[in-house]
C-alpha positions as CSV (number, residue, x, y, z in Angstrom):
1,M,-66.3,160.9,-83.1
2,I,-68.8,158.1,-82.4
3,G,-71.2,159.5,-85.0
4,T,-68.5,159.4,-87.6
5,V,-67.7,155.8,-86.7
6,L,-71.3,154.8,-87.0
7,V,-71.7,156.5,-90.3
8,A,-68.5,154.8,-91.6
9,L,-69.9,151.4,-90.3
10,A,-73.2,152.0,-92.0
11,T,-71.8,152.4,-95.5
12,I,-71.9,149.6,-97.9
13,Q,-68.7,147.6,-97.7
14,N,-67.5,145.1,-100.3
15,I,-66.0,142.2,-98.4
16,N,-64.4,140.4,-101.4
17,P,-61.0,139.0,-100.5
18,T,-57.9,139.8,-102.6
19,P,-57.3,136.9,-104.9
20,T,-53.9,135.3,-104.9
21,Q,-54.1,133.8,-108.4
22,P,-56.5,134.5,-111.2
23,T,-59.3,132.0,-111.5
24,T,-59.3,130.0,-114.7
25,Y,-62.1,128.2,-116.5
26,E,-60.6,124.8,-115.5
27,T,-60.3,125.7,-111.8
28,L,-63.8,127.3,-111.7
29,M,-65.5,124.3,-113.3
30,A,-63.6,121.8,-111.1
31,S,-65.0,123.4,-108.0
32,R,-68.2,122.1,-106.4
33,V,-69.8,125.5,-106.5
34,P,-68.7,127.4,-109.6
35,V,-68.8,130.9,-108.1
36,T,-65.9,133.4,-108.3
37,T,-65.3,137.0,-107.4
38,E,-63.2,137.4,-110.5
39,D,-63.9,137.6,-114.2
40,I,-62.9,134.6,-116.3
41,T,-60.7,135.8,-119.2
42,D,-59.4,132.5,-120.6
43,R,-62.8,131.3,-122.0
44,P,-65.5,133.4,-123.7
45,Y,-69.0,133.5,-122.2
46,R,-72.3,135.2,-122.4
47,V,-74.1,136.6,-119.4
48,V,-77.4,134.8,-118.9
49,K,-78.7,137.0,-116.1
50,H,-77.4,139.2,-113.3
51,V,-78.4,137.2,-110.2
52,K,-78.7,138.5,-106.6
53,R,-79.8,137.2,-103.2
54,N,-80.4,138.7,-99.8
55,V,-79.5,136.1,-97.3
56,R,-80.6,136.3,-93.6
57,K,-79.6,134.3,-90.7
58,A,-82.1,131.7,-89.5
59,T,-82.9,133.2,-86.1
60,L,-81.8,136.2,-84.2
61,L,-79.4,134.1,-82.2
62,S,-77.9,132.3,-85.2
63,G,-74.6,133.3,-86.6
64,N,-74.4,135.5,-89.7
65,P,-74.5,133.6,-93.0
66,S,-71.1,132.2,-94.0
67,R,-69.3,132.8,-97.3
68,T,-70.1,129.2,-98.2
69,K,-73.8,129.7,-97.5
70,L,-73.7,132.9,-99.7
71,E,-71.9,131.1,-102.5
72,N,-74.4,128.2,-102.4
73,E,-77.4,130.6,-102.5
74,L,-75.9,132.5,-105.4
75,W,-75.1,129.3,-107.3
76,E,-78.8,128.2,-106.8
77,R,-79.9,131.3,-108.5
78,G,-77.4,130.7,-111.3
79,R,-78.3,127.1,-111.8
80,A,-82.0,128.1,-111.9
81,V,-81.3,130.1,-115.1
82,E,-79.2,127.2,-116.5
83,A,-75.9,129.0,-116.1
84,D,-72.5,127.2,-116.1
85,A,-71.1,129.4,-113.4
86,V,-71.4,132.8,-111.6
87,V,-68.6,135.3,-112.1
88,N,-67.9,138.7,-110.7
89,A,-69.6,137.8,-107.4
90,R,-69.8,140.5,-104.8
91,Y,-70.5,140.0,-101.1
92,I,-72.0,143.1,-99.5
93,D,-72.6,143.7,-95.8
94,D,-74.7,146.9,-95.8
95,G,-74.2,148.3,-92.4
96,V,-74.7,148.1,-88.7
97,W,-78.4,147.3,-88.8
98,A,-78.1,144.6,-91.4
99,R,-75.2,143.0,-89.5
100,A,-77.3,143.0,-86.3
101,Q,-80.1,141.3,-88.2
102,G,-77.7,139.0,-89.9
103,A,-78.4,140.1,-93.4
104,S,-75.9,139.8,-96.2
105,F,-76.4,140.6,-99.9
106,V,-74.7,138.7,-102.7
107,E,-74.8,139.3,-106.4
108,G,-73.0,138.2,-109.6
109,D,-73.3,137.4,-113.3
110,A,-74.7,134.0,-114.2
111,V,-72.8,133.0,-117.3
112,K,-72.9,130.3,-120.0
113,F,-69.6,129.4,-121.6
114,L,-69.5,129.5,-125.4
115,T,-68.8,126.3,-127.3
116,S,-66.0,126.3,-129.9
117,E,-68.8,126.5,-132.7
118,E,-70.3,129.6,-131.1
119,V,-66.9,131.2,-130.8
120,Q,-66.2,130.5,-134.5
121,A,-69.6,131.9,-135.5
122,L,-68.8,135.1,-133.7
123,R,-65.4,135.4,-135.4
124,G,-66.9,134.8,-138.8
125,P,-65.6,132.7,-141.7
126,A,-61.8,132.3,-141.9
127,P,-60.2,134.6,-144.5
128,S,-59.4,132.9,-147.8
129,T,-55.8,132.5,-148.8
130,K,-55.5,133.0,-152.5
């Protein structure tokens, strides 16, 4: 029984919360740290880079990294590649040993939102009406 529990605890667990409302472009860009666990569907974007970070607690006696700390670390990676935001963020706690050591892994897609000119160029020229 205890072995089964330890194996279950050692598996990778996605600790993303269940969102209450979909995140929109406006709400994401209004936040101090533009990181979301969701996809943004109301504004087109291109993925600049998939970013990830392994965050450890400062000392053995420190608390585990908070979600705010993880978001800040992920945003630093996104900002380094000149992204506008990080979407589809995942916070992963990979087991008993990592929890004891205070390690958390976070990853997401650093994105650049398209301008209206870029969107128009992707759509191509407007059809002629003759």
